[in-house]
C-alpha positions in Angstrom: 9.3 -2.3 21.0 7.2 -1.9 17.8 8.0 0.2 14.7 6.6 3.5 14.3 4.6 4.1 11.1 4.2 2.0 8.3 7.0 0.1 6.8 9.4 1.6 4.0 8.4 0.9 0.4 10.7 -1.0 -1.6 11.1 0.2 -5.2 12.5 -2.0 -7.9 13.6 0.1 -11.0 14.3 -1.2 -14.6 15.2 0.5 -17.7 15.8 -0.8 -21.2 19.1 -1.1 -23.7 19.4 0.5 -27.0 16.8 -0.1 -29.8 16.2 0.6 -33.3 16.6 4.5 -33.7 18.0 4.9 -30.2 21.6 4.0 -29.9 21.8 5.3 -26.4 18.9 4.6 -24.3 18.8 7.3 -21.4 17.0 4.8 -19.1 19.8 2.5 -19.2 22.1 5.3 -18.1 19.6 6.4 -15.5 19.3 2.9 -13.8 22.8 1.9 -14.1 23.7 5.5 -12.1 20.7 5.5 -9.7 21.9 3.8 -6.7 25.3 5.8 -7.0 23.4 9.0 -7.3 21.1 8.4 -4.3 24.2 7.6 -2.2 25.5 11.0 -3.1 22.2 13.1 -2.9 20.2 11.2 -0.2 17.0 9.1 -0.6 13.9 9.9 0.8 12.6 8.8 3.9 10.4 5.7 4.0 11.9 4.5 0.4 14.4 1.5 0.2 15.7 1.1 -3.6 15.5 -2.2 -4.5 16.9 -3.9 -7.4 18.2 -1.8 -10.8 17.9 -3.9 -13.6 18.3 -3.4 -17.4 16.0 -5.1 -19.7 16.7 -6.1 -23.3 14.3 -4.1 -25.4 12.8 -7.1 -26.9 9.4 -8.9 -25.9 10.7 -12.3 -24.8 14.1 -11.1 -23.9 12.8 -8.9 -21.4 10.2 -11.0 -20.2 12.5 -13.9 -19.2 14.3 -11.1 -16.9 11.2 -9.4 -15.6 9.5 -12.6 -14.4 12.4 -13.7 -12.9 12.8 -10.6 -10.9 9.1 -10.6 -10.0 9.0 -13.8 -8.9 12.1 -13.6 -7.0 10.6 -11.2 -4.3 10.1 -12.7 -1.0 6.4 -13.1 0.1 5.3 -11.1 3.2 1.8 -9.9 4.5 3.4 -6.5 5.2 5.3 -6.0 2.0 4.8 -2.8 0.2 6.4 -3.3 -3.1 6.5 -1.1 -6.2 7.7 -2.0 -9.5 8.9 0.9 -11.5 9.6 0.7 -15.2 11.5 3.6 -17.3 11.2 3.5 -21.1 12.3 6.5 -23.6 10.0 8.3 -25.9 12.6 9.6 -28.3 9.7 12.3 -29.7 8.7 13.4 -26.2 9.4 16.7 -24.7 8.0 15.7 -21.3 8.1 12.9 -18.5 4.9 10.8 -18.9 3.3 8.7 -16.1 1.7 5.7 -17.9 -1.9 5.0 -16.4 -2.4 1.7 -18.4 -1.0 -0.8 -20.8 -2.9 -2.6 -23.7 -3.0 -6.4 -24.2 -1.6 -5.9 -27.8 1.6 -6.2 -29.4 2.1 -4.3 -32.5 5.7 -3.4 -33.0 6.7 -0.4 -35.3 9.8 -2.1 -36.0 11.4 -5.3 -35.0 12.7 -5.6 -31.5 16.3 -6.3 -30.5 15.5 -10.3 -31.1 13.9 -9.5 -34.4 10.5 -10.1 -33.4 7.9 -7.8 -35.2 4.2 -8.7 -34.1 1.2 -7.1 -35.3 -2.1 -7.2 -33.4 -0.8 -10.1 -31.6 -2.7 -10.6 -27.6 -0.1 -10.2 -25.1 -1.5 -12.5 -22.8 -3.9 -14.6 -25.1 -5.8 -15.8 -22.0 -6.6 -12.4 -20.9 -9.1 -12.0 -24.0 -9.0 -9.8 -27.0 -6.1 -6.8 -27.9 -8.5 -4.1 -26.5 -8.2 -5.5 -22.8 -6.6 -2.9 -20.8 -4.9 -3.2 -17.4 -4.5 -0.1 -14.8 -2.2 0.7 -12.2 -3.4 1.0 -8.7 -1.1 3.8 -8.2 -2.6 7.3 -7.9 -1.5 8.5 -11.5 -3.1 12.0 -11.6 -2.0 12.7 -8.1 1.6 11.5 -8.8 1.7 13.9 -11.9 0.4 16.7 -10.0 3.0 16.3 -7.2 5.8 16.3 -9.6 4.5 19.2 -11.6 4.4 21.1 -8.4 8.2 20.5 -8.2 8.7 22.0 -11.2 9.2 19.0 -13.9 7.5 18.8 -17.1 5.3 15.9 -16.8 1.9 14.7 -17.9 -0.3 11.6 -17.3 -0.7 9.5 -20.3 -3.3 6.8 -21.2 -1.3 5.2 -23.9 2.1 3.6 -23.7 2.2 2.5 -27.3 2.4 -1.1 -28.5 6.1 -1.9 -28.4 8.1 -3.3 -26.0 7.5 -0.5 -23.2 3.7 -1.5 -23.3 4.6 -5.3 -23.7 6.6 -5.3 -20.3 4.1 -3.0 -18.6 1.3 -5.2 -19.2 2.8 -8.2 -17.9 4.3 -6.2 -15.0 0.5 -5.0 -14.1 -0.9 -8.6 -14.4 1.7 -9.8 -12.1 1.4 -7.1 -9.7 -2.3 -7.6 -9.3 -1.5 -11.3 -8.8 1.0 -11.0 -6.2 -0.4 -7.9 -4.3 2.2 -5.4 -5.2 2.1 -2.3 -7.5 3.5 -1.4 -10.9 4.1 1.9 -12.9 5.7 2.9 -16.1 7.2 6.1 -16.8 8.6 7.3 -20.1 11.3 9.8 -20.3 12.6 12.1 -23.1 16.2 11.9 -24.6 18.8 13.6 -22.8 19.1 16.0 -25.6 15.4 17.2 -24.9 15.8 16.9 -20.9 19.5 16.7 -19.5 20.8 13.6 -17.7 21.0 15.6 -14.4 17.5 17.1 -14.7 16.3 13.2 -15.2 18.4 11.8 -12.3 16.5 14.7 -10.0 13.3 13.6 -11.6 13.7 10.1 -10.8 14.8 10.8 -7.4 11.6 13.1 -6.7 9.5 10.3 -8.3 10.6 7.7 -5.9 9.7 10.2 -2.9 6.4 10.8 -4.4 5.6 7.0 -5.1 6.5 6.2 -1.4 4.3 8.8 -0.2 1.4 7.7 -2.4 1.4 4.2 -1.6 
């Protein structure tokens, strides 16, 4: 017998370790605890949680891990895959769904491997630093759906020029080349929005992503 409806959406989630000025990165806690949280509270129908990985907060350090994960995904004509990247914005008061990434690395402080590029193209063959790659997911609709659930959330067109943007740009490029989807979301510190609310938000986000595919 054939299966009913579209196949499940598999969502792989990444977070980051600590970095300059942020000694405890909330995304590391969220991603490390996500599987256990969903086992306890339930996962939305149509969603399969894939890998949960923590990236080094460094351009090259994060990139090696990211590319290994992206290229380890088995190929399938029917695959429905989303790479969800979480990063922290220590000055934010709301969640931010990032629409795009720039082909520019201009780090305001050295990354965790000591690299501090200035106006460097992330992928030189893509052209100048003004080049933008956009997610193919419906960011505005995703934001509205999460806002209706009561979360403080906004759409953003600027993921910065630090490691978050660096990872997002590479991920969007790989997603386009491999027929999958990618999204980056910035979260506040736990002091601004507590851990339990943030875990609830990510669980809701997975549900919204699956329905928006």
